[in-house]
C-alpha positions in Angstrom: 67.8 31.5 66.5 65.5 34.6 66.2 63.7 35.2 63.0 62.1 37.9 61.4 59.3 37.5 58.7 58.6 39.8 56.0 55.2 39.8 53.8 54.8 41.7 50.6 51.2 41.5 49.5 51.2 43.0 45.8 48.3 43.0 43.4 49.3 39.8 41.6 51.2 37.9 44.0 52.2 37.0 47.7 56.2 37.1 48.5 57.3 35.9 52.0 60.8 36.1 53.3 62.2 34.5 56.4 65.7 36.3 57.7 67.7 34.4 60.3 70.7 36.3 61.3 70.4 38.6 58.7 70.5 36.0 56.4 67.5 35.3 53.8 66.9 31.4 54.8 63.3 31.0 52.9 61.2 32.7 50.5 58.2 32.0 49.3 56.1 33.3 46.1 52.5 32.5 45.3 50.3 34.3 42.5 47.2 35.5 43.4 44.6 33.6 41.3 41.1 33.4 41.9 41.2 29.7 40.4 43.8 28.6 42.7 42.4 25.2 44.1 45.4 23.1 45.3 44.4 22.0 48.9 40.9 22.6 48.3 38.7 19.6 49.2 35.6 18.7 47.3 32.4 16.5 46.8 32.9 15.3 43.4 30.9 12.7 40.9 33.1 10.1 39.1 32.5 10.5 35.4 34.9 7.7 34.1 36.7 5.1 35.5 40.0 3.6 33.7 41.0 0.4 35.5 43.8 -0.3 33.0 45.9 2.7 34.4 44.1 2.9 37.7 42.9 6.3 37.2 39.1 8.0 36.9 37.8 11.5 35.9 36.1 13.3 38.6 33.8 16.4 38.2 34.2 18.7 41.0 32.6 21.6 39.9 35.1 23.3 37.7 35.9 23.6 33.9 37.4 20.1 33.4 37.1 17.2 35.2 39.8 16.2 37.6 42.1 13.1 37.4 42.3 10.7 40.0 45.2 8.4 40.0 45.7 5.6 42.6 48.9 7.2 44.5 50.4 6.3 47.9 49.2 8.4 51.0 52.6 10.2 51.2 52.6 11.3 47.9 49.5 13.3 48.3 50.9 15.7 50.1 52.4 18.7 48.3 54.2 19.6 51.3 58.0 19.9 51.5 57.7 19.4 55.4 56.4 15.7 54.9 58.7 12.9 53.7 59.1 9.9 55.7 56.4 7.3 56.4 57.0 5.2 58.9 53.9 2.9 58.8 51.8 2.0 56.0 48.5 0.1 57.0 46.3 1.9 54.1 44.4 0.0 51.2 44.9 2.7 48.8 45.2 0.3 45.6 41.8 -0.8 46.3 40.1 2.5 45.9 39.1 2.3 42.3 37.8 -1.3 42.9 35.1 0.5 44.8 34.2 3.6 42.5 31.8 3.3 39.8 30.8 6.2 37.5 28.2 8.5 38.8 29.0 7.8 42.4 29.9 10.8 44.7 33.2 11.0 46.5 35.4 13.6 48.5 38.7 14.0 47.0 41.4 16.9 47.4 43.2 18.8 44.8 47.0 18.1 44.6 47.8 19.8 41.3 46.4 22.8 39.8 45.2 22.2 36.2 47.6 22.5 33.2 45.5 23.1 30.0 45.0 20.7 27.9 44.9 18.5 31.5 42.7 18.8 34.4 43.6 19.3 38.0 45.0 16.4 40.0 43.2 15.2 42.9 43.5 12.3 45.6 41.4 10.7 48.1 44.1 10.6 50.8 42.9 13.7 52.2 45.6 15.6 54.4 44.5 18.5 56.9 48.0 20.4 57.9 48.3 22.0 61.4 51.2 24.0 62.9 52.7 20.5 64.3 50.7 17.9 62.7 49.1 16.7 59.7 46.0 15.0 59.9 45.3 12.1 57.3 41.8 10.8 58.0 41.7 8.1 55.1 45.0 6.7 56.4 46.4 4.9 59.2 49.9 5.9 58.2 52.2 7.8 61.1 55.1 9.6 59.4 57.6 12.4 60.4 59.5 15.4 58.5 62.8 14.4 56.9 63.9 18.2 58.5 64.1 16.5 62.0 67.2 14.6 61.6 68.1 13.8 65.3 67.5 10.1 65.6 66.9 10.5 69.4 64.6 13.2 68.8 62.7 11.4 66.1 62.3 8.5 68.2 60.7 10.4 71.4 58.4 12.1 69.0 57.2 8.8 67.7 56.4 7.7 71.0 54.7 10.9 72.0 52.4 11.1 68.8 51.9 7.3 68.7 50.1 7.6 72.0 47.3 10.3 70.9 47.1 9.1 67.1 43.3 8.2 66.3 43.0 4.3 65.4 41.1 5.3 62.2 43.3 8.2 60.9 46.9 8.8 60.2 49.1 11.7 61.2 52.5 13.1 60.2 54.5 15.1 62.5 55.9 18.4 60.8 59.2 20.1 61.4 57.7 22.6 63.9 56.7 19.7 66.0 60.7 19.2 67.2 60.8 20.0 71.1 57.2 19.7 71.4 55.4 18.0 74.2 52.1 16.2 74.2 49.9 18.9 75.1 51.1 20.7 72.1 50.3 17.9 69.6 46.6 17.4 71.4 45.9 20.9 70.9 46.6 20.6 67.1 44.9 17.5 66.8 41.7 18.7 68.7 41.6 21.6 65.9 42.4 19.6 63.0 39.5 16.7 64.1 37.3 19.5 64.5 37.7 20.6 61.0 37.5 17.1 59.8 34.3 16.8 61.2 33.1 20.2 59.9 34.3 19.3 56.4 32.4 15.5 56.7 29.1 16.9 58.0 29.0 19.5 54.9 29.9 16.5 52.7 27.1 14.5 53.6 24.4 17.4 53.0 25.9 18.4 49.8 25.3 17.4 46.2 28.4 16.9 44.1 30.0 18.9 42.5 30.7 21.3 45.7 33.8 22.9 47.3 33.8 21.6 51.0 37.0 23.5 51.9 39.1 26.1 50.7 43.0 26.2 51.5 44.6 29.1 53.4 46.6 31.6 51.1 50.2 31.7 51.4 50.4 34.4 54.1 47.6 32.7 56.5 49.8 29.4 55.8 53.4 31.1 56.6 51.8 32.5 60.0 50.3 29.1 61.0 53.3 27.3 60.3 56.4 30.0 61.3 54.4 32.1 64.3 56.6 30.9 67.1 58.6 32.0 69.9 61.7 32.3 67.7 59.7 34.8 65.6 60.6 38.4 67.3 59.2 40.3 64.1 56.7 40.1 61.2 56.6 43.2 58.7 53.8 43.3 56.0 53.0 46.1 53.9 49.1 45.8 54.3 46.7 45.6 56.9 
């Protein structure tokens, strides 16, 4: 079905609407804020470890220390595209056993700070592409819950399992429906190069330091929705 994407870039927020057959099927609104950090990856320094509640506080270079809590790899994704984890070989419960005060660690912001609380972060880094999400610190294989047809789910699992790195996890996004190995390999190559760039920057950086800044709403929508089905994109800005 042909789609139209309408992007309205205002002074204080970005709005994106997706139209199918004359009907509004999706709408996304995001405020334009200089201090938005969800999706960003940081090299932080541990300031406190609370084993009793399996949590720690991490200085990531913003006003309040971020809150790190042991969570499942799938829970670290703030992406509605992701729902089902098919394999779980990670050992996230041991993360805090290895963390000490003063240690420098890489974390990703998953929730904005809401005063008086700081931002929430995770060590389960995730990098979304168009068809895949790369999870460098996991060995999970997941698939979008929006891909409902069981035959297609099984086909996609077999295709992606063949290219899945041994030491990283992957999640198949909704846009992966109907895609072949070549499509996933192109996506995986880009995400792997991006992760290597972030790792190399992290090795040289001294905490606290921002290592990777997430895309704005408009660029995320273009990455995720710009397919053969989109016949027109309208935007009120150059």
